[in-house]
N, C-alpha and C positions, 0 to 999 in steps of 0.2 A: 510715561512721556504724557505733558501738562501739553494740551492742544492749544495755540496761541490764535490762528488765526483757521477760518474753515471758510471753503471755497464751496458755497451751495450750488450744487449743477444742477439747479433746475429753478422752475417759475413760481409763479401765480401763488396760491395760499399754502402750502407748502414752504414753498420759502420764506414767506411769513412768518411761519408755525416755527422753524428750524432759529432765525433771527432771534425771534424773543426765550428763548431757553438759551442759546449762545451765549446772547446779552446778559443772562441774569447768570449764568457760570462765569463772565468774565470776558467772553472769549471772544474775539474780532469775527465781522462776517465779512464776505466779500461776495458779490451776486455778478453778473454777466446782463448788461442793456444787447439787446436783439434787434436789427432791422424790423422784425415782426410785432415786435411791443416795445418801442422807445420810449415810450411815458406808462406804462405798466405802473403798479403801486409798490410794489415790492422793490424799485427800485429806488424810491423817496425813503424809503425805510432801513435803508441797509449802511453798516459803516463806508464799507468801500465799493465802488462800482467800477468793471473791465467793459470798457465800450468797443462792443465785437461789431457796431451796425455796417461797418464797412467791411467786413469778411467775403471774401469772393467765393471760399467754397460752399457750394452745390451740399454740401451735408450741414444739416441745423446743428449749430455747436451743442447743444443739449443731445446730441449724438455721435458725436465727432469725438474719440476718445484720444488720441492725439491732441486736440487743437485743444481740449479741459485740462490736460496733462503741460502743455505749453502753458496755460494761464493764468493754473495754480504756480507754476515755475515762478511767471512775470511778476505775479503779485505778493509773492511769497507764503502763499497759504502753506500751512503746513499739514491740515487734514482735506479733506472733499466729504461733503455727505450727498449723496445721489437722491434722496428725496424717495419720493416713489415714480415709477413709469419712464421714460427715458433707457436711463440704462445701468438704475437701481439693483435689477435683479443681471446682471452680463459679468462673469466669473472673468472676462480678458479685462476690463477695465477696472476691477479688483485688483486683478493680478499686476496690470499696466500701474495703478498706483504704488504698490509694494516695490517691484524696481525700482520706483522713481524717489523712494523713501517718502509717500508721502499716505500717510494715514488714512486709510479709508475704512468711514464711518460704516460699518456693516459687516456682516459674518466673512469668513474666508472664501477665496474663489473656488477654492474645493467643494466647502456647502454648497455655494450657488450653485457651482454647476452637476453637482448630483441631484441638488430638488429640484433643479431646473429644467433638468430632464426628467421629464414624465416618467419615463420607460426603464430610465435607471434609478428614480426615484420606486418607482413600482416594486423593482427586485430587490430595493435594503427593506423596504416595508415587508415582502414576504420573507425573507432572510430573518428578522427581527419576531415572525408570526404577531405582526399588527394585523388588523380584522381589516380584509379588502373584498370590495365588489370581486365578482372571479373575471377573467379577461386572458386576453396574451402575456405574453411572459415577456417576450420585445416589441419592436415594431416590426410594423406589418407591410413588407414589401410591395404587394400588387392586390388587385381588385378579387382574384380568386383565391388570393391566400383569408383576407377580411371572410368572404365567405364562407370558408372552410371553419374558422375561427366562429363568427357566429352560428351558424351551425353548433358547434360545439357546447356555445355559453347558452343560446334560445335569444329567440329576438324577446324584448326589444332589446337591442344595444346602443353604446354611443361610439361613435369614436372623436381621441382626442389627438390634436397635436402631440405630439414629443415636446418639444421646445414652447416656451409662452404660456400664456393664459388670457384671462380675461374674457371667456368665450369665443375667441376667434380660435378658425379649425379646430370645429364641433359641430358633428354632427350627429343627431338620433337619424338612426333606422329600426321600422316599425316592420318590414318586408322583406326577403329575399331579393325580391325583384328591384328593389331601391337602392339597395347596396351600390351595384357599379359608378353610380350618380352621385350618392354621397360621399364617396369616399374619395372621387376626386377633387368634389366641391371641399370638403377638409383638408384632404393634402395642398391642391392648388391654393388657399387661404392659409394656412400654416404656413408657404412660401414663402408668401408675400408677407405678411406679418413678420416672420420670425427667420427667416431666410435658411429656414429646414421644411422640407415639404412632410418631413416623416410622421408618422400617425402611430396610433394603437387603438386596441376595443376593450373596453368594460362592459360585462354586463348596465343596462342603466337600470338605476331602482327609481320606478315609477314614485312620485308627488310627496319625496325629502324634505328633509325640513334641512338646512344647512348652516350648520354649525362651525366655529372655528375658533381655536385657542388661541391667546395671547403668551410668547414664551420670552422669556430673558434668560440669556446664559453668558456666562463669560469663560473668559481663555484660562480657566482654570479648571474647568469642569463642573462648573454647577452649574445648574440648570433649571426655573420652575414658572410657573404657568401663572397666568392672573386671569385665569376665568376663560367665559366664556363667552361668544356672541352671537347674536341671532341675526344672519343673512339672506333670510328665504326671500325678502324684498325686493325681489330681480328681474329684470328683461332681460330676456334671452343671453343670461347668464351673465348680466350686468346687475350688479348691487343697486339699489334705491334708496335701501333705508335699516336703518340697521339699529339695534338694541342691545344693552347689558345688562342683566343676564339673562338667559332663555328661560322662557315658561316651559319650555318643554322638558330640561332636568331638573332632578333633582339635585340632594347632596352626593347621593350614593354615586349616581351616573356622572355627574362632572367630577367626580376623583376618579371614578374609571377612566372617563374620556382625555381626562389631565391627565394621567401616569402614560397613559398611550401616545399623548400630545410628548408628551417628554421622552418616552422610549425613542421614538422615529427621531428626535431631535439629536439627543444624545450619538447616536448611529452614525451621524455625520459629522459627529464633534464640532455642533451647532457654536455659536457665539453670538452677540447683539441681540435686536430683537427679533423674533420670526412669528408668521402665523402658521398654526397645522391647521388644515379644513378638514372637515369630514360631513358628511350625509348621513344620517339620522333619519330610520326609516317609522313608519307607521306602529310596528313593534318592539320602541328601542333598543334593536342594532345599530349599530354603527358601521362605517366602513370610511376608510382614507381617502382621503380623495389628492390630495397634493398639501406641498408645505412654500409659502410665501416669504421668501427670505429678502424681506424687507418692513420697514415703514408700512402700516396699510392705513388708506383714507380715512379706514372708521377708527383708528385708532382714539379718538376722544372719550369715546363710548367706556371707554377702559378706563382710559386716566380716571374719567368725574365717580366710579363708582370703586375704586383703588387708592386714590387719591396718590397716583405712581405718576412721572411724569416721563412719558417712556422716550422721548427726543433727549433730557438727562439721562438716562439711564444706556443710552445706545453711545454716547459721548465716552461717556465715562468708563463703559464697556472698551473703547478702541482706546482711548487711551491708557490702559492695562489693566484697570481695576478692578477688583473682586464685590462681585455682587454682593451688599450690603445687608437686601432683603436672604428672608430664605419663604419656603414655602409656608408654613405656621404665620410669620408677619403676615399673607396675602389675605383680609377681609374685604368682602364683597358689601359694601354698603350702597342701599338705596336701588332706585334702575335710570340708564339715561336711557336717550333716545337721538338718533340723527336722524336729521335728514337732508340731500344731496342736493340742493337746489342750483340746478344746471339750465343754463340758457338753451332751452329744446322746447320744441313744440308738441306738447304732450296731444292734441286730437290727431298729429300728423305722423305718430307712433314715435315720437320721442326723438324726431327729427334734430339736428342738429340749429340753433335760431343766433347765428353771430348778429353783433351790430353794437353800438353804443347804451351805455349804462345811460339815461336820464336823473333818475334818480332810484336812490335808494335807500330804503329804513327800516333797521332790522329790530328786535325790540333787545329789549334790557334787561336784569332780574339777576337775584341771586342764585336761582335754579337756572341761567340760561346762559349757553357758551356759543359766540359765533366764533368761528373760523374762517376768513376770506381774504382776497387777494385783490378784491374788486373795491371802488366808489363811484361814487358822481361821477361821469365825465370818462371809466372807465371803457374801454372797448374789449367786449368778447370775440378774439382772432379767430378765423376759422383754422389758423394755423395750428394750434392747441386744444385742449381740451374745454368743454363749455362749461368750468364749473365757477358758481358766481359764486357763492357761500356755503358753508357749513353750518345747520343749525341744529345746535346742541344742545336739548333740553335735560334735567334732570327732576325726580321727583323721592320721595321716601320709600315707594315701590309701585309697580307697572303702575297701576290706576293712577294715581297722582302726577306718574309723568308723561301717561296719555292726556290726562285733564292740562297740564303744563303744556305739554307742546301743541294742543289747540287752539290755546290761548295765545301761543306766542308766535301760532303763523297766521293767526288772523291778525298781527299787529305789523307783519312781512306787506312791505309794498316795492314794489319792483317795478320801475317805467323803460320803456327805450325796448324792452325785446322781451319775447316770449319762455315762461318757465316753466320748471316744475312742479312750483307752487297750487298750482291745481289739481293735481292727481295728489298730492300730498291733505291739500283740502278734504279731496272726498275720502284717503284713505285712509285717517282720523278720526272718519266716525263709520267707517263700513266696520259691520258687526262681528264678521270674521276676523280682520285683522284684530280688535277687541277682546275677543278672545282668547285670542294667540291659537287659533288651532292652523293658521295658514301653512303653507308649502310653498315649493319652488314655482311648483306651477298654478300659484293664486293669481296673475297676472293674466296670462295668457287662455286660462281655462276659464276662470270664474269672475273676472269683473265684466261688465258689459258696458261701464262708462269710466272714461278714465281722468273724469273732470265733476264736480259737483256745485249747483248752485244754493248754500246754504242760507237756514235763515238769515244770519250775519247777511250773505252777500243780497237777500233780496231785498233785505231794510235799504241795504247803500245804495244799490242800485234807481229804488224808489225816493228814496232823497235825493240823488243825483237827477234822477227825473223832472221832480218838484221843483228842482234849484233851476233846473235849466230854462222854466215858466215864469221867474220870479225875479231872475237876473234882468234888471232893463238891457247890461251890457253886453249881452248877446244879442245875436240873431239868429232866429231859432230857422228859417228858411236857409242862412247859411251853411248850420249845422244836419239839417237834411235826417232830422230823427223824432221822434212824436215819443210822448208821453207811456202810453204803449207797449212802442218796440223799447225803450228803455228801462220798462219793467223786468222784459223777460230776456236782457243783456246784463253777464255779469260783471261786475266793476270794473275787470282788468279790459274785458271788451270793449265797456260801455267809454271806459279812458281812451284807447287806442281810436273811438269813432271819433272823440272830440277833438284828441292832438292830432290830426289827419285837417281839421279845419283853422 
């Protein structure tokens, strides 16, 4: 069935991303205007806008299944794309779409449910001989049961929420006396985040790499993978930077892990785009962790090295078309790196820093892609995630990609809110990161600082300090800053001092 009009049940950067591909395919799009973001950038790019600013519902529209179905019917949308986050991995939403004869651009409700519930996914993996870390066979009902299971596995262990992901409802436990407290914390957090307090336990793999495989499957049983992404740069289980491919995999290991990713996907009759995630230890052994049944934030790095539009594939599969690609068609060409530029205060532990973007300048070039949902004047609202833009850079190999990424980051200028740029500028100069030996514990355990004053920045700061004294239009007494102080300030801090006066 040919899709004519997609209701994008999302906002920001991913809404803009879906619009671009839908337009390329000759498909109209509809987006939702909310009271929280009445002037959001994505609204100005849409074909149709449904005004929901006067809704009296206490539930945000992007989490209101019945409201979204109503809007789809009201606007004549014959399909819904959930993007990522919100209801993207909610099986009830997918089923409600099907019940109302609306095409859900994603996998089946059954696949979402089975892979979304981590205890069920674990049972399916074990039944299909998928490599897994040792752990509980199902949900752990009480603290006492958790202690018994942990004793049998051996510490350290990790408690995980049965539903959801993204690092919520997860706690590492290294000794038995900590188990009761950590069990309660994990369960309570899971309940708040996913309305499901159930948890399970696995052996905690120390200092692994986080490797995920991009999957595409159609409704005829054809499933392929598009290689891996390295996602080990993360803080508290939240990814900050991704790259594709991974320097930790050779062609043999890539083939082995790819086949396992396809096997677990086939076990649930998976179709659409999906991601199978693994932990890779220092000895080259890998363990299935979970499957994300949606498009990923980091999907652009895979698109750049495979030349495949994953949103287009999602839409085509939803229309009932067979995959035109077979595994032999997938060739990994070059290297791609993605930096998630968020409105966060790096020096305050990456805490959210909502505010208005007074100015934003992003680099351009043949090896640069920027996916963003904001522009100068946009407001990063506290109601939603803090994403400003994704800077994706490519090179013929990792060395060139890193070089291009460094140059691109130095050309980014964002004024009005604190961002993660200082972190990325530090990271791209870090020796451990550059040699590719980092693990998921890198940020917490191995970094002394989350920001850097590079030679480039020192020169800029010195230039700005000189400028303060030669520009006759500036009143130095009002600025309350001297040349020596200016030299010790990074340019974004110096700019913030100047902009106050």
